[in-house]
N, C-alpha and C positions, 0 to 999 in steps of 0.2 A: 622425496618429492622430485619429479622430473623437471627439466628446464621448462617444458611446455606448461606444466602445472604452475610453476612460479610465475611464468609470464602471464597466465590467465588471472592469477590472484592479483598481480600488480595492476593489470589492465582493469580489473573490476574496481579496485581501490580508486584508480584515476578517474574512471567513468562516474563513480558515485560522487567523488569530490567535485567533478566538473558540473554535474547537474544538481548539486545540493541535495543529493539523496539522503533521506533520513536513515540512520542506522539504529540498531536495537539496543536494548539494555538500559533505557532510561527509566528511572523510578520516580513517578509523580508523587505529589503530596497535596494536602488540603489546608495548609496553614496560611492565614492572613487574607483569605477570601471567603465570601459568604458560601460559595458552593464547594468549598474545601480544596480548590485548586490553588497552585502557587506559581509564581513567576519561574520561567525557565532558568535552571542553574541554582535555584534556591534549595537548600538542603532541608529535608523534613525535620521538624522539631521533635526531639526525643523526650520521653517521659522518664520517670524514676526507674522503671523496669526495662528500659532500653527500647520500648515500643514507640510507635508513631503517636504523637499527641495531637488530638483533634479538639478544638476549642470553639465555643460559641455561647454568647450571653452568660458568661461567668461559669459555665459548665464545661466539663472536659471528659473525654474518653481516651484512655491510652490503649492502643490496639497493637497486638503483636501476634506472631505465629510461634507457638511453643513447639520446639522440635527436640529438645534435649531428652534423650532416653525414651521417646514416645513418637508415634506418628504425628506429623504436622497438624496442629489444631489451633484455631483462633482462640486467643485469650485477651481479656480486657480488664481494665481497672477504671473506676468512676471517681470523679473529682467535682467539687463545687468550691468556687472561690479559692482555688489552688490547694485545697485540703482534700485528702483522700476520704472517700465514702465507703460504707460497708457494701458488700456485693448485692445485698437485697434492696439497695436504695434505688435501683433502676433496672432497666433491661437493655440488651444490645442484640441486634441482628446484623449480619454481614451478608450482603448479596453481591455475587460475583458474576461478571460476564466475561467469558473467555473468548479468545480468537475463534472466529467462526460462529459466534452467537450462542454458544453453550452456556447456560445459566446454572448457578449453584446458590443454595440458600443455607446459611449456617446460623442457628439460634444458640446464643450463649446463655448458660445457666449459672446461678451463684454457686461458688465453691467454698469450702471451709477455710481456705487460705486467704479469703477476702477478694478473690478475683472472680470473674465470670469466664466460663469456658464452654466451648462447643464439644459435642460428642462426635461430630462429623469430621472426617479427615480432609485436609486441604491437599489435593493431589498436585504433583509436579506437572508442568512447571508452575511456579508461583508467579504467574503473569496474567493479569486481568485488569478490567475496570472494576473498581470497588465502590459500593454504596453502603454506608453505615447508617443504620437507623437506630436511634437510642431514645430512651425515655428516662430522665433523671428527676425524681421527685415531682412527677407530673408534667415536666417540661419536655415536649417533643423536639427532637434534634435530628438533623440529617447532614451528612457529609458525603462527598463523592470525589474520588481521585483515581488516577491511573497508577498502577504498580506493575511495570513491565520488566521482564528479564528474559534473556535468551531469545531476543526478538530483533529483527532487522527488516528494513524495507528496501527492496531492490526493484527498480522500475522494470517493467516487462521487456523493454527493448534491450536494456543492459543485461538482464538475465539470459535472453536469447543469444546475444552476442558472446556471452561468457560460456555458453554451452550448458547452462543449468536447465535440467529437464526434470519434470515431475511425472508421476504415474499414480493411479489410484491403488491404495492398499485393498487387497481382496483375497479370496480363497485361492488355494493352490495346492501343490503337492511337494512333499519333501522326499527326496530319493535316498534310499539306503545304498550307498555307493562304496566301492572299493577301488582305489587307484593303485595299479600294479604296473610292473615293467614287462615288456614283451619283446619278441624277436620275430622279424619277418623271414619266412622260409618259402621256397617254391612248393607248390602243391605236388604231392607224390603222384606219379603216373603221367605227368605232363612234361616229360623231358625225353630226349632221344639222343642216342649215340649214332652218329652218321658214319658208316663204314663203306668201303669200296666192295663191290660184288666180286671183282676179280683183282688179284694183285697185279701191280705194274707201276710204271713211272707216272708221276703226277704232272700233267701238261699245263693245267690252268686252275686257278682258284678264284672264285667269284664272290666271296663273302669274308668279312673281317669280324673280329670280336666286337659285339655291340650292335651289329646290324640286325634290323628286323627282316625276317624272311617269311615267305609264304609257303604253304604246303605245296610240294612239287617244284619249287624254284631250284634251278641249277646252282649247285654250290661248288662243284669241281669237275674237271675233265681228266680222266685217267685212261692211259693206253693199256689195254689188256695184254698180259704176257702170253695168253693163249691164242687170241685171234689177231694180235698186233694191230687192232683197230681201237679208235678212241670211243669211249662211252661217257655219258653224263651221270654224275652222282647227285640226285635231288635231295631236298629236305623232306623228310617224312611228315613233318608237322609244321604248323605256323608257330613262330616264336622269335626269340632273340638268340643270337650266337653268343654263347657264354665262354666257349674256348675253341681254339683251333690248333691242332697239333701237326697239320700238314704244311709242307713247303713245296713250292714249284721246283721240279727237278728231283724231288725226293721220291721215295717208293711207297706206294700204298700197300701195306702188308695185310695179309688175310687176318681178320679179327681185330685189327688195330683201328680205333676211331680216328676219323679226320676232324670232325666237329662235334660239339655238344650243343644241341638246340633245346631251349627251355621255353615253355609257354608261360609268360609272366602276366597274362591278362587278368589273372587273379592270384592272390598269395594267401598263404596261411599266416595267421598271427598266433604264435605260441606264447601264452601268458603264463608266467611262473607264479603260482599261488602258494603261499606259505602258511603253516600253522592252522589256526582255527578258521581262517578265511576259506579254506578248502571245504569246510563243512557247510558253508552258506552258499557257495557258488555252484549252480547247477546248469545244465544245458538248457537253452531256450531263452535265457535272459539277455537284455540288450547290452551291447558293449560299444563304447566310443573309443576309437583309436586315433591318437594324435601323433603326427610326424614331428619329431624333435627338431628337424632342420628348419622348418618354417611355420610350425604350429597348425598346419592343415589337419583337418579331422575328417573321419568317415565313420558312419554308423553301420553296425553289423549285428549279428546274433550269434551268441556263443553256441557252437555246434556240439561240442563234446568235451568231457573232462577225461583225460587219458588215465588208464588204470594204474600205471606205474608211478614211481617216485624217483626223481633224479637223485642219484647217489651222492654227487658232490654237493649239491645245494639243498637237498632234502625238500625239494619243492614238487608240487603237482602241476602238470601242464594242462591248461585249458586252451581250447583251440577255436578260432573263428576264421572265416574266409572273407577277404575284402577285395573289391574290384580294383584293377590297376590299369585301366584303359590308357591313361596318359603316361604310364611307365615311370612315374616319379616316385613310386614306392619301390624301394630296392631291397632285394633279398640280403639278409645279413644285418640289416639296420635295426637298431634298438628303437622301440616306440613306447609311448605311454598309453596305457589302456585304463579306461574308467568303466567298471562293470556295475550296472544297476541291478541290485538283487531284488528290490521291492520299492514301491512308492506308497507313501502314506498321505492321505488327505489332511490338510490343515485349514482351519477356518480363516486365517489371516497370515499372509506372507508378504515379505518385501525382498527386493534384490539385496545381495550382500553389499553392493556398491552404495546402498543408502546409509549404511552404518557408519557412525563416527564415534570417537571418544570425546566426551564433554564433561568436565568436572569429575573425572574418574568413573563415568558411567557410560554405558552404550546407549546411544541416542539416534534418532532420525530427525529430519527437519520437515515440517509440513508447510504448505503454502496456502494462504487465503488471500486472493487478490494479488497485490504486490508485497504482502507481508509474509515473512518467513519466521517460524518459531520452532524452538527445540522441543522434542518430545522424548523424555526418557522411556525406554521400553524394556519389558520383561520378555526375554527371548527363550525359545524352545529349541527344537532340533533344527539342524541346518544341513545343507548339502553344498555342492561346489558352486551353486548359483544363487540360492535363496535361503532365507531363514524364517522360521515360524515366529510370529509375534503373539505372545499370550496376554499381554496387557500393555496399555499406553497408547494404542491406536484404535480407531474404529473403522469399519469398512467404508470405503469411499474417500478417506483422508488422502489428500494430494501430497504424496511423499516425494522429496527430492531424491532421484535415483541416479543422476549424473552430475558430477562436479559438486557433490555435497560438501566437500572440504572448503569450497569457496564461501558457502553460506556460513560454515563454522568460523572461518577466518574473519569474516566481516562482523559477526557477533562478538568474537573475542577482541577484535580491534576496538570495538566500542566500549569495552570494559563493562560488560553487562553485570548489573548488580543483583544481589540476592537480599535486598533490604525491604522490609515490610513495615 
């Protein structure tokens, strides 16, 4: 975690504390009050099976989520006068309301072991408002309580100041990409060796290595050994002076270059492709080239895959051309290339920045109003920017896509429970 990240987390904690912000993970209960709610800080009463004990008028229901060796399912036991009753002595329904208003209905049926159990699965997170409706020996009973986990409240102003940003989950594309190393080289046919037309002493030089020159610009003055008059040596092309072998007072010999001029307005990117990757990469696919010095990127199209194989590296060379008007891309420099072979549509995607690890699972965090809550997700394919979500979210869910670690830290700070 960077210093900036630590500072943001600390600032968020201070701001929440200053405004009395509510943080997540509190588990409500319904003991000691007619509506099933209890005083803040009061622990839920437990039954003989470790579940939550709900009591009214001498009757009781012990309610738990059975998770051992099976998908999470509501399970209940019935009591009258403190004594256990057979499962067929009554009925139990559990109605849930999740963050965002989504409702669930679970009907529990008698089991051979003396309990009542639902056949419907209680999905993660186990965070909801609970309503329990029971009938024991003809006596109608009702309890309501809150059971929250993985949840926190962050006021909008604090979230904005902390850089927390959300975006709607929705359809997208997952790219089949290959990240490879490449090398920048001048484009063949765009260089020139500048030579004197006639041998003779060099009287003046007007360009140095690194200078940009125009086509026709004077580069040197040479005195002809034949006419004993001075003549100008011009640049045949526009480009950059890559080398200069001439010196004032020296002799321009016949066939000996004075300068090398190279047009660097565009460059080749030669990408080395190894092994099976060479079978998937074909001309015409997009390529993103990244400059290692500062992370600048440029998009291009792969133009050709060369027919030969490099003897030393046993790699195949794939080539693209990139613009270099600013001259900051330099021949001989190593670059990173991301080649997109294909794109596959996905019904639901989120940015990789949305993902966090929470209780050894990959999760995202959604926002409803000022409330944030964890959502365990089943993931599919991913690329360098986004990942497919196969389960755990629905289209339109507002997912934290920036500073998601701050939401995670606030939930963990609260000691979010997993108690039902």
